[in-house]
N, C-alpha and C positions, 0 to 999 in steps of 0.2 A: 064248271070246269070248262076251260077254253078248248075250242076245237083244234085238232092236230092238223098241221100244215104238211103238205106233201113237198118233198125235196125233188129236184130235177133228177136226182139219181134213182129215185123210186119209180120213175115213169117207165111203163112198159111200152113196147112197140105199138100195141093196140090202142093205148091211151095217149099216144104222142100228139094226136090232133084232137082237140076238144072244143066244144062251143063254150065261149066265155060270156059272162054277163057284163053289161056295160059298167056296172058299179065296181067290178073287180079289176078289169084290165083296161078300161077306157076305150074299148072298141065297140063298134056297132053291134046290135043284136044279130045273131046268126053268123057272125064272122068267125072264122076258124083261126086258131093260132097254133103254131107248132112249138112244142117244147123240145129243146135240144138236150139230150142226156149228157151229163158231164162224164168224161172218160176217167176211169179210175187208173191210178198208176199200176203198171204191170210189175210185179215183184218176181224175182227169180225164185224158183222152188227151192226149198231147203235142201232137197236131195242133190240139186245141181251144185250148190256151194260146197256141200260136204264131199261131193264127188271130186270137185276141183282141188280141194284141200288134200284129199286122199291121193289124187294123181300127183300133186306136187310132192307129197311125202314119199311116194313110191319112186319118183324121179330122183330125188335127193338120195334116198336109200340105195337105189341102183347105182348112182354115181359113186357114192362112197365105197360100196362093195367092189365095184370094178376097179377103183383106184387102189384099194387095199390088195386085191388079188393080182392085178396085172402090172403094177408099178414095182420096179426093182428097189431093193433096200437103199441102194446108193442114191437113186433119184429122190426117194422119200427123205433122205437126210439133207439133200440140197434144198428141198422144199421147206423143210423145218427151219433151216438156217435163213432162208428167204423170208419166212413168216416172222422170225425173230428180228430181222433187219427192218421190216415194216413197222413192227411194234416199237423198236428202238428209235426209229426216225420220227414216228408219231409222238412219242414221249418227249423227244428233244424239242420238237416244234411246239408242243403244248407247254412245256416249261418256258420256252422263249416268249410265248404269248402271255402266260400268266405271271411269271416272275420278272420278266424284262430280259433285255439282251445286252447287258452292259459289256461283257467282253464279246462283241459281235463277231470278231474273228474266230473265237472259240466255237460259237454256234455254227458259223458257216463251215468251219473245218469239220466238226462232228457230223453235221447234217450231210455235208458233201461226201464224207467217208461212208455213211450208211447208204446213201443213194448210189454211189459208185460201186460199193461192194455188192449191192443188189443187182446192178447191171452186169457185173462180172459173173455173179452166180447164175443169172439168167442165161448168159452166154455159155457157161459151163454146162448147164442143164440141157440146152439145145444141142450142144456138140456131143454129149454123152448119151442122149436118148436113142434107143435102138431104132425107132421109127424114122430118124433123121440120118441114118447111116449113108443113104444115097446122096444126101446133100454135102456131106463131109467125108468123102471116101479116103482121103489121105491123112485124116486126123484120128489117131487112136485115143482112147479114153485117158491113157497116161500122158500123152502129149497135151491134151486139152487141160488136164489138171495142172501140168507144169506151167502152161501159159497162164492159167488162173492164179497160181501162186506168185509168179513173177509180176504180173500186172497188179496183184493185191499189194505186194511190197512197194512197188512204185507209187501206187495210189496213197498208201499210208505214209510214205516218205514225204510226199507233197503236203498231205494234210497236217502232219506234225510240224513241218516247216512253216505252214501258213498260220499256225496258232501264235507264233512269235515267242 
């Protein structure tokens, strides 16, 4: 049976310097050589990664709970419509990429309508949020909604005319 060789990783600090024979290392008899131990990669403990996942889950859960408890129903409705507009715009863009854009004016008109409506909804959400009342002291929620409706009608009028 062949003798077992020592790895540099198995070297202990007391055996770091040893006397080597000339036939093994090619050094003179009595010369000392120092073996440098190879550093092992440091792995994060499993508890730390589980803790960070748990922290992330608690942050997301806390965010959702706060949104559901503190956000008025009117703002949640605006947010739902904005999410719908994002999905509709993404689907239009995906269709244009996959199926082609033969009536390019139709694609531009539809995509511009979703982006423009999203911007108008964001403006409505900002103006009707209670935390922003100091920024818009003269704008009531009814006035903001009326502005939203008028601007939406103008936007869609231009988009319908752009289709040809």
